N, C-alpha and C positions, 0 to 999 in steps of 0.2 A: 548453394547452401537454401533449404528450405523455409518461405517465409512464416511469418508468422502469425495469425488469427490473430484480423483487429474489427473490431465493430469502427463506424465513422459516420454520423448521423446529424441533421443542423448543419445552419451556414453563418455561425456567428465568424468570432473572433474565438480562433479554440481553442480547446480545453481538452489538455490531456490525463484521464486518470490511469493509476498505474495502480494495480492491485498485490492485496500483501498474499504472504503464503499461502503453498494450498489455496491458492484465492484463482479465479475467470473473468473475464469479458461480463458473464451476466451478473459477476455481482453486485455492479452496477447497475443494474437492472431502473431499479427508479429513479440510479440520476441521469441516464440513458434517457429515462419519459420525462423526463423535470425541465434536468439544463440545459434541452438539446432546441427549445425555446426558444433557446437565450442564444446557446454558443455551437461552434462546432463542436460535438464533443465525440474522441476522440478512444480512445479503451481497450487496446491489445492485452493480451491476454501472454503471459510471460512467458519462454520457452518451457518447454516438460507438459505445463500447468492448464490447463482447462479444453479447452478447446485448438491447443497447442500442442497435444499433450503426447506430439507424436513428433514432437522436434527435440534433437540433443540438450537438454537443462543445459547451466550455467552454477560453476558454485563461487560467483565474483559478482560480488557486487558491480563492481564499475562495471564487469565483464555486462551485466544488466544490463545499466546505466545509460553505455555505446549502445548496445541493441535497440534502449528504445530511443538513442537521438536518433540513429539510424534510419527509423522508423518514420520521424519526423520531417526527414530530409528527405526521404525519399517520395515524399506527403508533397515537397516543394511549401512547409513550412520553415519561414525562418525565427516567426514570437510567438510563443502561445501562454497559456498559463497550466500550469502541470498541478497534478495533487497526487498522493502518494501515501498509501494505507498501509502500517504495521511494514511491517518489509519493502513494500513499495515505498512507503518515507527516507530508507536508507537509501531507497535506490534513487528517487526521485536528490535525495540532502546532496547527493554525485551527484546528481546530472548537471545541481545550481553550481558545486566543484568545477567541475569539466568546462561545463557553456550558459555559466551563471550574465550572461548579457542577452541572450536569450532566452530568458526569460519574464514574462512579465510580471505575472504574486505567482505568489507558490501558496502554497496548502500544504501540512505537518500534519496527517489526520492519524495521530493515536501508533503512534513512532513515535524515537529516541533521538540520539547523533550517536548512544552505543550498544555496537552490535549484541555482544553479550552482556545481551540484557539487565543489567541486576535487576530487584526483584523480581523478577520473571514468576508464573508458574509450576514450572521445573528450570534449574540452567540448560538452559542449549546442550548442554554435552549431556548430560542425562536423556535430554529424550532424541540426541541421534543414537544413544548409547541402548533407550528401549527400541531405538523404532529396529534396531540392529537385532533386537534379542523376540519382539513379539509381530515385526515382519508390519507391511503397512498398512495391512486391510484394519488391523487392533489399532495405527497410528490416524490411523484420516477416520476409524470412528470417538477414539479419545477425544485426542485436542481442541477440531474444533468447537465442544460445546462449553468451553472456554474462553468463548471469545462473547460470551448472550451470558445476561443477566439471568435467560429461563433457562438455561442448555439446549438442547434439542428438542424441548417442549416451543423454545419458542416460532414467532410464528411463521417467520423468513426463513428457518431452519436449513427448507429443502432446497434452498438455494447454497449454501455448504455445501447439502450430500451432494449435487449435483457437481461443484465445481472439482471432487476430490476421486470422483470414479473412476479414471483413465488415473489418477494420477503412478507412475510408477514410486518404491524405494530407492533405484539413482538419483530422479528426481529433487521424491523430500530432505533424504540428503546431504544432497548438492544444494539446497539452498539451503541448507541448516549452518550448512560447512561458512558460506557460502556469509550470512549471517557473521555469525561466530567470531569472525577475521577481519570483521569492518568495524571499526572506530573513525566516526568523522565528527568524533569535540571541536579537534583543534581545530576544525573548517566553518565551524561558522561565526568565528566573528567574521568570517570576509562574504559572507552570505549576503547580503545588497538588498539582495528583492523585498518588497512588499510582504511580509508571507504572515500567515495566522494555520494559529495550533491548533488544531481538533480535540480533545479525550475526554471520553465518557471515565466519571468517576470510579465506578464500581472493575474499571478497568484489568483485568487478571497480567497482564504481560506486560505492560508498561503504570510502571510505581508515579507518582507528582511529580518523582524528584527528576523523573528524566526528563518530564515535559518540560520542570522548573528551569534543566538548563536550556533547552531550546531557546525558552522566553528570554533567559538571560546574557542570552551570547549572541540572538538574533537580530541587531538592532532595534530593526523597523519591523515587531513579529509582532499581534495582539489573540490574544487567548480567550476561546471563549470554551466552555465544560459545559458535558449535559449530565444533568444528573440525572440517577438514577439507569444511566446506561454500561455496559458495558464497552470490548474495542471492537463492535461492530456498529458503535454506532448510528451507519450506514442502513444502515438494514431495521436495526431498535423502532430506532424514528426516522424516518427517511424522509419523513415532508419539513420539521424543524432545522433536519441535514442539510439539506438541498435550497430550505431560502436562505441559511446563514451563503453556505457555502453563494451562491447569486449577488446579497449584497454584498460578500467582499469586494467579489471579486469587479461588480456593478459602479459601485460608491469613487 
């Protein structure tokens, strides 16, 4: 089986960053640049996405989680910090369910515990339907602008454009199915890791109700809200985002 693409920078305690839907390793550019001064930063591209676009995609959050764990095992890493964005936030919650004892600290960023996301800018089944009718080109032009307050005019929107260049219709559909069919609500009470929850107050994908469920049911959790930011805080306010992540991980 062909191995997924991964960047691996720095020499400190391992920090694994898991990107979201239509993402890539490159979308962590500002985090790699800054956080690798303090941690060993590992940024895979999920099968079918970004730099791993030529690898067969997966249609299950559980399989994606196992894929990340396999990568960590291959690098002979036992314990690590773990951050997941959006769909990647679902994946890291699933990793916590499977191997929570290996996670030092957990960061759930712009995500929630319910895969079929209530309050999303459109229901996931609607996204699947539109993908079938309109095709992948329209899909990758239409969805990412919802992740920024300024849409395509955002200063770092080009990273999203690069990420989706080679995304196939099959990969997009498999990921939407994976999200739709996953539910981690019941497992939240079993997450014992110290957890930081990050959310932009103008996020159109995950409303505050979803964020509040994470905060309510994860025992040792802390909420950091970025005002005036949308779904991609790490690209809209990278310096503030990076500082918040660093402070949580080193304290």
